[in-house]
C-alpha positions, -999 to +999 in steps of 0.1 A: -257-059-670-263-022-674-235+003-671-251+016-640-252-019-625-216-024-634-205+008-618-224-001-586-209-036-587-174-023-588-179-007-555-173-041-539-144-065-546-167-094-550-188-078-576-158-065-595-150-102-599-184-107-613-180-078-637-154-095-657-173-128-659-186-136-694-219-147-679-226-112-668-218-093-701-242-096-730-214-110-751-215-142-731-252-144-726-282-149-749-288-117-769-326-114-766-340-113-731-375-101-724-391-091-691-417-117-681-425-104-646-414-072-629-422-049-600-410-015-589-395-007-555-402+022-531-383+032-500-397+024-465-399+056-444-370+056-420-383+071-388-393+059-354-429+047-345-439+037-380-475+026-383-479-012-388-484-008-425-448+003-429-431-022-406-411-048-425-407-084-413-375-097-397-355-115-424-319-117-411-307-153-413-341-164-426-354-175-460-378-152-479-400-169-505-418-147-530-445-159-555-444-144-590-464-150-622-444-146-654-464-136-685-440-152-710-427-187-714-390-197-718-364-224-713-339-200-697-344-172-671-326-145-653-335-130-620-329-093-613-320-081-578-321-045-567-306-028-537-318+006-550-325+022-517-301+003-495-276+019-472-257-012-467-249-042-490-277-066-499-264-101-489-281-132-502-264-165-492-284-186-516-312-182-542-335-209-556-364-209-581-390-236-584-426-239-595-450-229-567-476-256-557-498-234-536-492-212-505-455-214-495-451-249-510-429-255-540-424-284-564-397-308-553-386-313-589-376-290-617-362-262-595-328-246-600-301-229-580-295-193-590-259-181-594-241-148-599-208-151-618-209-188-610-213-183-572-244-190-551-239-161-527-240-125-537-234-091-521-248-061-539-236-027-527-259+001-516-277+015-546-267-014-569-286-039-589-276-071-607-289-098-630-282-134-622-265-158-646-289-175-670-309-202-652-318-235-669-354-237-658-387-240-677-409-210-673-445-213-683-466-181-688-493-176-662-479-202-638-467-193-602-430-196-593-414-195-559-382-175-556-365-183-523-337-162-509-316-172-479-307-138-464-274-127-448-272-127-410-276-089-407-300-083-436-330-060-431-356-046-454-354-009-462-373-009-495-401-029-510-431-029-533-457-023-507-489-034-523-482-067-539-518-081-536-499-114-531-490-133-499-453-140-496-434-158-469-406-157-443-392-188-428-380-197-394-342-190-390-321-210-414-316-219-451-349-232-464-345-220-500-346-255-515-374-268-492-404-280-511-424-281-479-442-250-466-436-261-429-407-236-422-425-206-438-448-194-410-443-157-415-464-139-441-462-105-457-478-088-487-449-069-502-422-077-528-386-072-518-352-072-537-364-094-566-376-068-591-376-087-624-376-121-641-367-122-677-367-151-702-346-159-733-369-153-762-369-152-800-376-119-817-401-103-822-411-113-786-414-081-765-428-067-733-454-040-726-449-021-693-480-009-674-468+020-652-487+043-630-502+045-595-525+023-574-550+017-602-523+000-622-509-016-590-543-032-584-552-016-551-583-033-536-582-062-561-586-097-547-556-110-528-537-138-545-561-138-575-542-117-600-571-095-608-553-062-615-559-048-650-524-057-663-532-093-652-565-093-671-547-079-701-521-107-700-550-132-699-567-115-728-534-118-748-531-154-740-567-161-750-560-144-783-532-169-789-505-142-786-477-159-766-450-134-777-460-103-757-454-101-720-472-077-697-453-063-667-468-043-639-447-013-627-475+006-608-468+019-573-498+027-551-498+064-541-473+073-568-473+107-585-461+119-619-443+150-605-436+146-568-415+122-548-429+107-516-412+091-486-439+064-487-450+062-524-417+063-542-399+085-566-420+106-590-429+086-621-412+111-644-380+104-624-383+066-621-394+060-656-359+054-670-350+029-642-384+011-640-393+009-677-365+019-701-339-003-683-361-034-685-350-060-711-373-063-741-398-035-732-410-019-764-442-002-752-455+015-721-491+022-710-490+053-688-518+060-663-508+086-637-519+120-623-549+115-600-527+116-569-509+148-582-544+164-584-556+151-550-526+153-526-525+191-525-558+190-507-550+162-483-547+173-446-512+176-433-503+151-407-479+151-378-455+122-378-456+102-410-472+123-437-472+102-468-490+128-489-462+153-484-453+175-503-488+188-507-479+204-541-507+219-561-507+211-598-524+224-629-533+205-661-504+223-677-480+209-651-492+174-657-490+178-695-455+190-692-446+159-671-462+136-697-442+152-724-410+146-705-418+109-701-428+105-738-395+122-749-374+099-727-393+069-740-389+079-777-351+085-772-349+048-762-372+036-790-401+029-767-437+037-776-461+053-750-498+048-749-515+075-728-544+064-705-571+088-695-575+094-658-604+074-643-634+090-624-627+096-587-657+116-575-636+147-572-647+181-561-654+205-590-620+223-590-600+191-591-625+174-615-618+203-640-581+194-640-589+158-646-612+166-675-586+190-690-559+164-688-581+138-704-591+161-732-554+167-739-546+130-738-573+123-763-566+151-787-530+161-786-516+133-808-484+133-787-488+098-775-483+068-798-518+056-789-546+061-764-563+039-739-596+055-727-600+040-693-622+070-683-648+061-710-646+024-700-654+030-663-675+061-659-711+061-650-730+073-681-754+093-659-727+108-637-694+110-657-674+121-627-681+087-609-673+051-615-701+028-625-715+011-595-704-024-606-669-012-613-664+006-580-645-013-552-664+009-527-640+038-522-652+056-554-616+057-567-603+022-571-620-002-595-634-035-584-622-068-599-649-063-626-637-027-631-601-039-636-613-064-662-632-037-680-600-017-681-581-046-697-609-049-723-605-012-731-569-016-742-567-015-781-550-049-782-539-050-818-525-015-817-505-022-785-491-055-799-482-039-832-464-011-814-440-036-799-431-050-834-418-018-850 
């Protein structure tokens, strides 16, 4: 448990009890945990008449079943819960993990009850987060797992990871956490909620690489339920190389910016980096791809009602470079290496394209990063360098296709990234 988590926990009597439990402190738990799956939360805009994309499902007194794909194997796991943007306690009456067998169905055997300080129910105060007790469950890299939470009678969703590229499920009223059948899970949604990490007990030098950025890391426009984001393809590339000691976790948020917060797209990456990367167990290296939204959003039209692109802050290459330097400095203070990724082609007007090119030149030449991933070179059209190659374009001229995301994974200098986690 982090100090921040402990302080939040002591805001409620129940969690103060947990704080003195040996299963919560590192002294009573295995000493080498590594993130095997993770996601980053963003607040849901709190205003009337939200468009359908921002309306969360009803979960009070129901069971929420989410499907995750760990990228590291282990015999013991922990689940991390977050109430980061909550205004009221997050109440979960029961939590269960089991192997997914497709859709909302789960394996009837091999599952496990998840506890917190030995108790099945948990209440996490507003702003708090908490790791579960170690769970005796076999985790196999690349396999799907269903994490099922029976929610409190007044629980509502105020934060999520909006673009999961994964169908998740909500049941009819009642506790269906241990149901193997999919029958009760008629509701569907494509976000992640509350569960923000799954870590496994591992033997050193096992470590995790965090991919962090915006929608291009998040996998926007990749195939639903197919794990075709570039971090997924990188995890498969690692597995095929027989490296089973390096996990890849995806902490991209669609619409995210390096320098500006958004009521829709989350905290600025420079501000969320410590929480979303440095606080993750076992993360030794980050791959940073961010900045295209900072360049673009100043030119987006202002909208009445919900304006997700606000603030429409203009940035220069120097502004972005200063932001990268702050992220690198924070990472190095924690002993984490950072690989800088070049910004991919986005068919930008000349003025914005000049900023992208200047940023990419700095990333390639500054020697400030611990390594470089040249996604721009991997995806650009040789004849028109400001555009994606046709086969790598999902159709909107910004986000790669599945083939484009695969090409991005192939562009990662695998040996250098893996070696960076071992030092």
